[in-house]
N, C-alpha and C positions, 0 to 999 in steps of 0.2 A: 504494500500500500504506500501511497505518497507520504513522505516524511513531513513532519511539521516544519513550517518555515518560521524562523525566529524573526522577531520584530526588527531587530537591527539588520538582519540580512535583507528583509523586505525593503527597509529604508535605503540601503546601499544599492540594491537592484534598481530602485527607482531614481537613482542619482543623488541620494542624500549626501551631504558633506561629511566625509569620514570624521573630521575633528568634532563636528556637532554631534554625530552619533556617539562618539567616545564620551563626550560630556554628558550626554543623556545616560549612558551606561554608568558613569560615576554617580549620577543622581539616583540611580536605581540600585545602588549598592553593588555594582558590578554584575548584576544578574544577567544582562544581555551577553556579556562576555563569558560568564560562568557556563552558559550553555555550550560554549565552544572551548572551554578550558581556561578562560581568563580568570583573573583574580581582582576583586574589588576591595574597597577599604572597609566594607562592613557597615557603612552609613547609608541610610535610606532617606533621601531628601525629596519629599513629595512636592514641595513648592517648586523646586528647580525642575523636577521631572515633569510636573504637570505642564509648565510653560513650554518646555522643550518638545514634549510629545505632540502638543497641539501645533506648535510652529513647524516642526519637521513634517508632521502628517499633512498640514495644509499645503506646504510646498510640494510634497510628493504628489498629492492629488492634482494640484494645479499643473504640474509638469508632466502628467502622465501622457498627454497627447504627444508632446515632443519626444518623450522617451520611446513611445510606441513607433513613432516615425523612423527611429534609428534601428528598430529590430531587424535582424538579418534573417530570421526564420520564423515559421509559424510556431514552433515550440518555444522560442524565446518570447514571442508576443504573449503566448498563454502564460508563461512564467511571470511576466511583468503584470499581467492582469491578476494573477493569483497573489502577487506581492501587494498590489494596490488594495485588494480586498482585505488582506491581513492588516494593512495599515489602518484602514477606516474602522475596522472592528475595535482596535485599541483607542484610536482618536475619539471615536464616538463616546466611549466611557469617560475619558478625561474631560471632554467638552461638557458632558452631563454633570460631572463632578464640579466643574467651574460654576455651573448655574444652580447647583443644589443649595437649598436653604438649610444649612446646618447650624446648630447652636454654638459653633466655634468657627474660627477662621481657618481655612485650609493652610494658611501660612504658618500656623502653629504646629503643624504635623511634621516633626523632624525628630529622629531618634539619634541621640549622641551617645558617645561611649560613657560619659558620666551618668546619663540616665540609665544605661544598662546596669551600671554598678549599683545604683540605688534601688533597683527593682528586684533585688534578691528575694527569692521565694514567691514572686508574682509570676503570672503566666509569661512565658518566654516571648517577648515582643520581637526578638531577632528572628526566631523560628517562624513566627507568624508573618513577619515582613518578608521573609524569604519565600514563603508560600505564595504571597501576593505577587512578588516580583517575578518569580518563576512562571506564574500563570501568564504574565505579560510577555515573558521572554519567548516562550514557545507557544504560539497562539494556536490552540486546538479548538477554536470556536467552530460552530456549524458552518458549512459551506453551502452556498446556493447550488442547486442542480436543476436542470431543465425538466426533470420528471417530478419535482416537488413544488407545490404551490408556495409562493413567496411568504404567505402568512404562516406556513409550517416552519419555514426557515427562521422567521423572526421570532416565532414562539420558542423554538429551541435556543435561539440566540439570547432571548430574555432569560432563560434558565441558566445559560452560561454566564451572563452578566450577574445574575443573582449569586452564583457561586463565587465569582470574582469579588463582588461587593461583600460577601460574608468573610472572605479572607482579608479584605481591607479593613472590615470592622474588627476582626480579631487583632489585626495589627494596632489599630487605634486604641483598643481597650488595654493595651499594655503600655500606653504613653501617659506621661504626667497630666496632659491636657484632659484626659478622661477622668482622672481622679478629681479634677477641679470642677467637674460638672455635677449638678444636682440630679436627682433621680428622674425628674420630669424631662430635663434636657437629654439625659441618656436615652430615655424612651423615644424622644423625638428623633435623636440621631439614629437609633436603631431602625425606626420606621422609614426615615428618609433613605438610609443606605440599603436596607433590605427590600424595600418596595418601590419607592419613588425613583431612586437612582437607576435601577435596571430598566424601568419603563422609559425613562427619559433617554437612556443610552440607546434603546431601540429606535426611538424617534430620531435621534441624531444619526444613527446608522442609516436609516431609510433616506434621510436627506443626502448624506454623503454618497450613498449608493446611486441615487438619481444623478448626482454630479458625475460619477464615473460613467454611467450609461450614456451621458451626453458626449463624452470624449471617446468611449470605446463601445460600439454597438453590441459587442458580445455580451455585455452585462445585461442587456435587455432580454437576451435569450437564455440566460443562465437560470432563470426562474420561470415557473409555469404560471403565467399571468392569465387572469380571466379575460376572455375575448369579449369585445363589444358585439352586440347582436348582429349588426351589419357585417362585421368581419366574419362572424361564425357562419352566416348564410352564404358566403362566397364559396365557389367551387374553384379551387386552384388547379393549375395545369402543369404537369410535367416538372414539378419541383423547380420551376423557374426562379422562385424566390431564393433558393439556396445559392445559385450563382450570383444573383443580384446582391444579396446581403454580404457574401464573402469576398466578392471581387474588390469592393472598396477597401477592405482591410488588407488585401493582398497586393496592393499596387506597389508597395515598396520592396516586395520580395522578388528574388531572381526567378525567371522562368526556367523550366526544366530543359535539359539537353539530352542528346543521345537516346538511349533506350527509354528513359522516363518520358521524353517528348513523344516518342513513337507510341508508347502505351496510352498517353493522353489522347492522341489522335484516334486510336482504336476505340476508346470509350466514347468519344464524341460521335463517331460514325454510327453508333448504335441508335442514336436518336432519330436518324433518318430511315431506319428500317421499319417495316410494318409490324404492328403488334402481333400479328400471326403471319405465317407463311402465306403468300398470295395464292398458293395452290389449294388452300382450304376454302376459298371463296368460289361461288358460282362464276361462270364466265361473265366478264364485263363488270363485275363488282370490285370496287377498290377497297382494299384494307388499309386504313390510314396508318401513318407512321407514329412511332412512340411519342414524338414531340407534339403531335396533333391530338392524340387520343388518351394519353395517360393522365388520369385524374388523381390528384393527391388524395390518398385514402384517409378516412377518419381513423382514429386509433385510441387505445388506452395504453398507459405506461405506468410501471410500478417497479420499485426496487424489490428484488426477490429476497424473501425471508419468511420465517414462520414454518408451521407444520405442513400447510398445504403448499402448492406451487402453481406455476402458470399453466400447467396442463389441466387444472381443475377450473370448471366454469365458475364455481362459487368464489374462487380466489379473486376473480375480476369484478364481482358484482358491485362492490362499493367504489370501484375506480371510475371516475367520470369519463365520458367519451370526449375526446379532444379533436379539433379540426385544424390545428396549426402545425401540421407535420413539418413544413418548411422551417418554421421558427424552432421547433424542437430539435430537428437534426442539426441546425446551426449551433444551437446551444450544446448539444451532446458532443459535437466534434471539436468544440473549442473549450469546453469546461474542463478545468484541471481535475475535478472530482470524478470524471468518468474515463480517466486514462489508465486505470489499473485492471479493468475487466471489460470483456466485450459487451456490446449491446445485443441482446437476443431478440430478433424480430420473428414473431409468430403469426400464423394465419392458417386458414383452411386451404385445402387444395383449390387452386384457381383464384385465390385472394390477391395475388400479385406480388408475392414476396420476391421472386426472382427478378421480375420486371423492375421492382423498386431498386434493387442493387444495380441493375443496368442503367437506370435513369440517374441514380445518385452518382455513379461513377462518371457519367458524362457531365453532370452539372457542377461537380466540385471544381473550382478554379485550379488549374495546374500550377499556378504560382501560389503556393501555400499548402497544397494537398497533393498527395500521390496515391490515388485510388488504385488498388490491385484487386481485381475481381477474380475469385477462384470458384468456378463451378465444381464443387466437391465430387460430383459424379464423374468428372473427367480426369481426375488426378489419382495417382496411385495411393491407396489408403495406407499402405505399409510405410510410406515415406513420412518424414517429420514435416512440420509445418513449413519450415524454411524451404525445403525441397519442393513442396507443393506450390509455394509461391513462385518459385523459379520456373516450375513447369507451366504455370498459368501465364507467366510473362512471355515465355517462349511461344506458347500457343497463340497469344494475342498479337505478338510483334514479329515472330519468326527469328528472334535474336536470343542467343544464350547470354546470360549475365548472372553474376552472383548477387545475392541479396544486398550485401553491403555496397557493392558497386552501383546497384540500382538506386539505393537511397542517396548516395553521394551525387549521382547524376541529376537528382531532383532538386538540387539547390537547397533551399531552406524549407522545402515542403515536408509536411508530416504525412507519413504513410497511413493510409486508411485501408485496412484489410476488409474486403467484402466476401465473406465465406458463405457461399450459397448452397444450401441443401444438407444441413446436418441430419435431417430426418432420413435422407437417402443413405447416409453412412450407417445410421442406427438400424434402419430396416434391413439393409443388405448384409451387414456384418454382425448384427446382434450386439452383445455387450462389449465387443472389442474396442469401441470408441465412446463408451459412456463417460470417459474423462476428457472428451475433446475440448469442452469449454474451459476446463481447468488448465489444459495444455496451452490454449490460446492465451489465458491470463499469464501463465509463466513466460510465454514468449514475449508478451508486452513488458513484463518486469525485466527480462534480460535485455531487451532492446533499450529500455529506459536507462539501464545501468551503462550501456555502451554509447549513450548520447544520441540514440535514434528512437525517441519515443514514438509509439504507434497507437492508432485507434483501431478498433476492430468491431465489425458488425457480423453477426452470424444469423442465418435464417433457418427456420425449421417449421414443420407442421406442428400445430398446437398439440395434437393428440399424442405425439411421442416425446413431448418436452419433459416428461417425468422419467425418461430413461437415461438421463444424463446427470452428472454431478454439477452442482452450481458453485462457481468460485465466489469468494467474498466480494461484495461490491457489484454483483451482476444486476443489471436492469433489464427487464423484459418489456417489450412493446408488442402489442397485439393489433394487427390490422382488422378493422371492423368492416362488416358488409356495407355495400352502397346504400345510402338512404335515398328516398324517392327523389330528392332534388338532384342528387348525383346521377341517378338513372336518367332523369329528364335531360340533364346536360349532356350526358353521353349520347342520347338519341339525337339531340340537335347536331352534335358534331358528326355523327354517323350519317344522318340524312343530308347534311350539307356536303360532306365528302362524296356522296353518291347521287347527288341531285340529278346530274346529267345522265348518269347510268340508269337511274330509275325512269326518267322521262323517255329515254331511248327504248327501254324495254316495256314500257307501259305499266310500270309498277308504281304503287303508292309508297310514300315515306312510311317509316315505322313509327306509329304514334304511341303515346304513353298508355292509352287505354288498352292496347293490345298486349303490352308488356306487364301492366299492373296486375293482370290476372295470374301472373306467374312470378310474383315478386320474390319468392324464396330462391328461385333460380337467378333472376336478374340482379339480385344483391351481390352476387359474386362476379367480378369483372370478366373472367374468362367465359363463364356460362352466359353472361349477358351478350358477349360477342357471338356465342353459339346461337342464341336466339335471333340475333340480328342477321347472321348468315343464313339461317334457316328461312327467315321471312324474305330475304332477298331472292330466294328461289321460288318466285311465284306468289309472294304475299301469303305465306302459309298460315300466319297467325291471324285468327279472326279479329274483325274490327267492329267498332260501333255496336249496332244492333244484332250482329251475327251471333249465333249460338256459340258460346265459348267451348273450347276443347276442355274436357276434364283432364286431370293430370296424366292418366294412363294414355289417353288419346294423344296428348301432346308428346309424351315420351316416344310413343310408337312412330309418330310422324317425324320427330326429330331424328331418332336413331335410324329409321328406314331411309330418310332422305340422305343422310350422311353416308350410310352404307352404299346406297345406290351410286352416289357421286364417286366414292372411292373405287367401286368396282368399275364404273364407267371409265375412270381415268387410267386404271391399270389393265383393263381388258384389252384383248387383241382387236382393236378396231371397234366399230359400232356393233353392239350386241342387240339381238332381237329382244323385244320387251319381256317375253316369258323367261328368257335366259337371264336377263338383267335382274328380274324379280327373284329368280331362283338363287342366283349368286349373292344377292343382297341378303336374302334370308339365311344363307350359309354364314355370312359374316356376322349376322345378329346371333345366330346360334353359337358361333365361336366366342363372341363376347359374353354370351350367357354362361358358357362353361368357365370363363374367367370369373364371372360373378359367383358361380357355385364354388369354385376353388377357394375363393376368399371366405364365403359364408361358412362353408363346411370346416374351415380352419378357425372360425370364430374370430376373424379379424377383417380389416378393411383392405388388405393387400395380399398379393401372392407373387412368388418369385417365378422367373422363367423356368427354372429347373422343376419346380413343383407343378407348373402347368404341363410340362412335358411328361412328367410322371403320371399325372392324372389321366391325360389323354391316351397314353400308352396302355394304362391299366383298363380304361373304359372301352377303348376301341380295339385293343388286342394286337394292333400292328401299326407300324409307321407307314404312312402313305407318301409317295413322291409328290402327289398333288397336294399343295398346301392351301388350296382355296376352298375346300369343302368342309362340311361339318365333321366328317369323319377323318379329317386330316389332323395329325398331331401338330402341336405348336413348337416344332424344333426351331425354326427361324422366327421366334416370337417377336423379335424386334421389327420384322417386316409385317407380320400379321396384325399386330396391335398398335405399333408406333404411329401408324398413319392416322389413327383416330385421336384427335387432339383432346377429346374429352376423357381419354384414358391416359392418366399420368404415369410416366415411366420414371422410376427412381433407379439410379445405378451408381456403382462405384467400381473402381478398378483395383484388384488385389492380385499380386503375383502375376500381372500381365493378363488376367482374366477379367472380363466384364461381368459383374454381378448385377442382375437387373430384377426389378420388382415392378408390379403394375397395380394401379389403384384408380378407381373412377374418380373424376374430379368432384363429383357429388355422389354421396352414398346412395341416393335414391336411384341413380342409374343402375347400379348393381342390383338393388332391391327389385326394380321393375323387371330387369332381365331374368332374375331368379324366378319370379312368378310367371313370366312369359314362357320360359322353358318348362317349368313345372306343368303348366296347363297343356303345353304342346306334347310332352311325353305322356301325360296321363290320358289325354284325349286319344292318343294313338292306341290305347288299350281297347278302344271300341272296335278297332279293325281286326282284333285278334279273332281268328277263326279256328275252332277245333277241328282236328282231323275227322273225328267221329261225332255225330250228333247225339250219341247215346251217353247217358250218365252225366256227371258233372265234369266239365273241362277245366284244365288248369290255365290260368291267365299268365302270360309271360310278362311279368312286371320287373324284370331284372334291372333294367336301366333306371326305372323309377325308384326301386329300392336302393340302388347304389347312390343316387343323387340325393334322395330325400330321407336318408337314415342317419344323418350326422348333425343336422341343425334344424330347429323348428322354423316354420314359416309364420310364426305368431307375432312378429313385430307389426305394429299398427300400420306402418307404411306399406309393407308387403301385402297385408290383407286389404288395405284400401285399393291398391293396384288390382288385386284379385277381384274385388267387388265390381270394379269397372270392366275388367276384361270379360268376366263371365256373362255380362249383359249382352255382349256381342255374339254369344253362343245361342243358337235357336233353342226355344223352350224344350222341345222334344229331345234334342240332343243333350241338354243339361240333365234332364230326367234320366236318360239312359246312362249317362256318364256317372251320375251319383249312384245309381243301382250297381254299376260295374265296380265302382270303388268300394262299395260295401262288400261285394263278393271278394275283392282283393284283400280287404281287411280280414275277412273270415278265413281265407286260405293262408294268410300271413301268420295266423296264430300258431300253425304247426310248421313254419318255415325252419328248415335245418341247413339249407344250402346257402352258399355265398357265390353268386355267379361272377362276381368281379373281385376275386380275393386280393388282387394287387392294388386295388383302389383303396388307399388308406390316407385320406387327407388329415385324419386325426386318430389318435389311439383312444378309442372308447370301448366299453364292454359291449359284447354282442347283444346282451339283454337291453342295453341302452339304445342300440341301433334299432332293435325291434320296437321299443317304446316310442322313439322319435318318429319312426316311419308310420306307426299307427296313428299317432297324434296328428301328423301332417295329412294323412288320408282323411281324418275326421274334419280337419279345418277346410280342406278342399270340398268335401261333401257339403259342409255348411255354406260355403260360398255358392255352391250350385243350387242348394235347396232353400236357403235362408233359415230353415229350421227343420229338425228331424227328431223323431221320438226314439227312445232307447230300443223299443221292440223292432223298429225298422233297421237300426244299426246292428242289432244282434238277433236276427229273426229266428234262429234256432235255439235260443236260450230259454230255459223254463222260467228264469227270473231276469229279464233284461235290465232292470234297475240295478240289481246286484252285479250284473256283468259290467255295466257302465262304471260302477264303483271300483271294481277290480282293475279295469283298464286304466282308469284315472290314476290309481296307485302306481301302476307300471309306468305311465307317462311321467308322473311326478318324480319317480326314482331315476328316470332317464335324464332329467333336466338338471342343470344347476339352478340355483335359487332365482337368478335373474330370468332365466328362460321359463321356469315354472310360473313366475309372476306374470310375465308377458302372456303365456298361454292361458292361465286362469282368468286374467282380466280381459281376454279377447272373446270369451264365451259367457253365456248366462244359462241357467237352468230353471225350469218351472215344473213343480210337482203337481200331479193331479190324479184323478181316478176316472176310469171308464168302466161302467157295469161292475163295480166292485173290485176292479183290478187296478193297482196303482200304475201310474204312467210317469214318464220323465221326458220333458221336451227340452231339447238343446238348440240354442241359436247363437249366432254371432252377436256380440254386444256392441252397442254404439252409444254415443253420448256420455253424459256424466255417469259415474259409478253409483248406482242406487244401493241401498241396503238390501240384503237377501229377503225373499218372502219368508214369513213366519213358518216354522215347521209344525206339522201336525203329527203327534205321536201315533194316532190311528194309522196314518200313512206309513210311518217309519216301521212300526211293528206289525203292520198288516193285521190289525185288530178289527173286529167288527164293531161298528158304532152301536152305542147303547145309550139309554136315557141318562143314567148316572154310572159311568164306567169307573172302574178302579182296578189297576193291576200294578205289580211291581216286579222288579228283577233284583237278584241279590249280588250281582257282579259289579256294583259301583266301584269297589276298591280295585277290581281288575282294570276297569276303564282308566282309573287314575294312574295305575302302574304302567299301563301301555303307553300313555302319553309321555311318561318319564323315559321309558325304554326307547321310544322313537327318537328322542333327543334333538329334533330339528329346532331351529330358532323359532319358527312360527308356532309350532306345537308347544314349545316350552313357554313362549310368551302367554299363550292362552292358558296353559296349565298354571303359570304363576298367578294369573288373575283369578283363577277358580280355586286355587289351593285353600283359601279360608272356608269356602263353601264345602269342599270335600272333607276338610278336617272337622267341621262342626255339624254339617248336615249331609254327610255323604250318602246315606240311604235315600234321601229325598231326591237325589239326582236321577234315580231309577225307580221312582214311585210316581205313577201317572193317574190323573183323574180327568174327567170331563164334566161340565156343568149341565149338560142337556143334549138331547138329540139334535144333530146338525152343528153342534159346537165342536171346535177342535179339542183334542186331548193334549194336555201339557203335563210337564213334570212339576212336582211340588216345589222343587228348588227353583225352577223357572218362575213360578207364581210368587214365591216369597221374595225373590230379587225384584220382580216387577213392582211388588208392593213397597219394597224398601226404597226404591228410587223413582218409581213411576208417578207418584203424586206430585213430584216436582217437574215432571216432563209432559204435562198436559193430559193425563188420564182423566176421564170424566168421572163423576160420582157413581154412575151406573157401572162403569168398568171397574172401579175400585171395589164396589159392593160385590160384583161377581167374583173378583179375585179372593176377597175375604171368605165368601161362602164356599168357594172351591177348596181353599186351604183348610177351612174348618171341616169340610166333608172328609178330606183326606185324613184328618186327625181322628175322625170317628172310626175309620177303618183300621187304624193302627192298633196292634195289640197293646194292652196296658203296660207291658214290660218293654215296649219298643224303645230303642235308644233315641228315637226322634221325638218322643212325647215331650220331654223336658225342653230341649232347645227350640222346638217349634212353638210350644206354648209361650215361652219367654219372649221369643222374637215377635210372635203375634201380639202379645200383650203390649210390648213397647210400641209397635206400629199402631195398634188400636188407640192407645193413649194419644198418639199424635193425630189420628185421623177421625176420632169419634165425632167431631163436629160436622163432618161432611157425610156421615153415614145415616141412612134412614133409621128411625127408631126401631122398626121391625127387625132390621139386620142386627142392631145392637142387642135387642132382647133375645134373638135367636142364638147369637154367639154366647150371651151370658148364661143361657139355659143349658148349653152343651155340658155334659158331665166330663170334666177332665179326668185323667187317670188317677190323680191324687188330690187330697184336700189342699195341699200347698199350691198346686198349680191352679186349682179352682179359685183360691183366694187371690192369687196374682192377677188372674184374668179379670176377676170382679173389680179389683182396685183400678185396673186400667180403664174399665168401661164406665165406672161411676165415680164422680168426684164427691168427696165428703166435705161438708161444711164444718165450721168451727165447733158446732154443737154435736158433731158426729152424725148428722143426718145426711143421707145420700141424696144427690141431685142428678 
């Protein structure tokens, strides 16, 4: 970390007169020199020190502009700014001391040797004076930083001033002048020094800071200031402000030469290149250049620390969204406080992290900064950082140069390392580079020690940011999605750039209302470009009063149009329409297998090697033709890399390219998973048995392989499914649902594994059986909206119990998150038909309602009776079984019900009903409802029914039942509370019931009837 800058060093750096600084040191008892080994005379002369500090500080601040004009490098300029800040921190306190209203004159504050001798036995004023002067000598006050609001800095500074003032007060309390003060004056002095002086010092600091900002614009960007509304509403373009703001302060610096100059030219050329390769656009459509289309993103920024980290969404919740990226970057690249650790830039795929590094590299003025952009995917991962930098320079310029030579050729420029794609290293190499950020910080430390201070920016996907160690001082910045104003601005730029092309082709511009329907996609810059390119091919996005595409229809149109265009570009000449459609479908099925490869590994990405393994296992052979669905992805770079909505992460290790693929938006993969699932399952309808006799076996081998590793129960996958099945004719949906029920039935006895080499994940065979069965049920529900247990298990003598057993299997097959998703995706309704219990299952939508009340008649298959009563003796076994299962959910419920089981255990399995047509309930259920129900809106009639039902249960209990005592006591307590709302007939009926013992009868009587002072009951 940056070392503390002594006050005297700061003064000298700013051109302070050495003799004057030496005189100040003597006034401060030699403390300034003591920090560097000097020796003072031991006398602290506050009067002399105060005047010299203020005078020297004033001169230093006034002369800052001239001193900056003579700076020969960006690093020297930053050091001067740091020194100036150190000076104003100290000067502000002394200026506040001058104006403080103390009950003594500051001129009286001087410690002489004679006073020291007369203070024997008193608190040591010399030691206290030394503590004060050493605090001034090495100024460790809070520093401004562009990620911190200025008010946070001043709040910390006030606490620092309070500590300084406390040390000063301790010094004063050891002087004779303190002994001469009365108690009221001492209290006044303590108040001024402890409270008023620190506040006044902060005000002085704010004024001095404003003076510095007028002389050096960097000071304005070293703090996170609240923007004016008009400024916040602006949409800034291509980081133009970075160049404008930093060019003025770089005018006095030497421009780069040789390789550094060539590198600068390489970066600048990137601005003129299109945001995407022109080949991605339909014929005649212009893809604008970076400098025309790159919109400065909104962002959040925060220092990394605490138990959570930047990979957690909750970690960012309290951080405000900022729109001043230009100002922040200027502050971050010039602030001394951020020279010790890299800036970590995070974002979702397609958020523009890589493009940000390209634009920043081009915008940093070459006189002052030496940006070196390193796409980490293109350098050897086994090399150290210096070698990777040299590789990147050679790639960009074609010249070999060592790192020290490059820095020297840059004149006084500060190197800025733009290390793009940490997530690609982490994804392709696992834990091997989890210390990458720490190694970058160490490199910065080494370079600073060699007189070559560097700044570093590292980009990564947010989701993998928790896989790396964070160095001390790390700051994380997260790019935010486009807000509507930015999307509108983008559309204006897009439409202007293609106005003539649209007119020539008879197309309409892309309006906001066509994009607003798909704002979740449009909020990511690259996906917004994808929408624009799609619409440019025949105005595919509905407009105005047109019926909007639902999400599944949009994805189908988007993916199909891009697949057709890619096939058309790479095909041998013009293809017939049916051939073009066929090959485009093959491309989409290929992409679907990529989606399954990721889903079945329970992550968002998959490696090239894993894809090859999957396809070889599923398809059984490698095909020379790489264009069809049944072709393995040996050359995956060619097969998938041309789809820009599939992000390819890569790194180079030992000369080999390690690649991984991920969809720019997770919903693309989810859509393709459901698309291929329905395609494969629908194909089961074409299965024709050789013989029409008996029950035929359905060949579901591919379906089982794909659908037995991960459930389809994410809400987004099911939403896609609901839309897709609407496009299937009603009759075919009915046939397919029936066929899938048959598949579920034959799957119960499955013992084979038709694709034994297909192992995207290592899970138990029983879990695969459970996941496959659950997925079949989900698709059946998509097709039918609802189905009853007897239709799912037509051969079962008890379909409701069969449903229960299958749910237990499915639950055991899932992890907790998967089980939650599955359970929340469906709802059940219990009923009866002609005395037989039924269970209806359907997909759930909307808010999560409480479950329907349970009827114990239904559960125990008991015949309804006018006044039913029955019990079971295994309540303790139920309690024990919940303990044995040991799951979190079961244990939470067990924890809540433990008091009931301990005190009223048999009541859990004792059931009554209050009349024909009324549900049967357990006594424990009724007692709990009475205990809390009167506070939750139960009517008087409902309360009465509950009391009578509990009372009736008591009459059925044997006199020696262990429930007699606890139930009567609990009933008595509740009756005392509720007697005022019960009808008199109910009260009398309860009072006349003969309890098992006289003691219980007396307790119940006292609860029902209040006795007056004369002993008469009322």
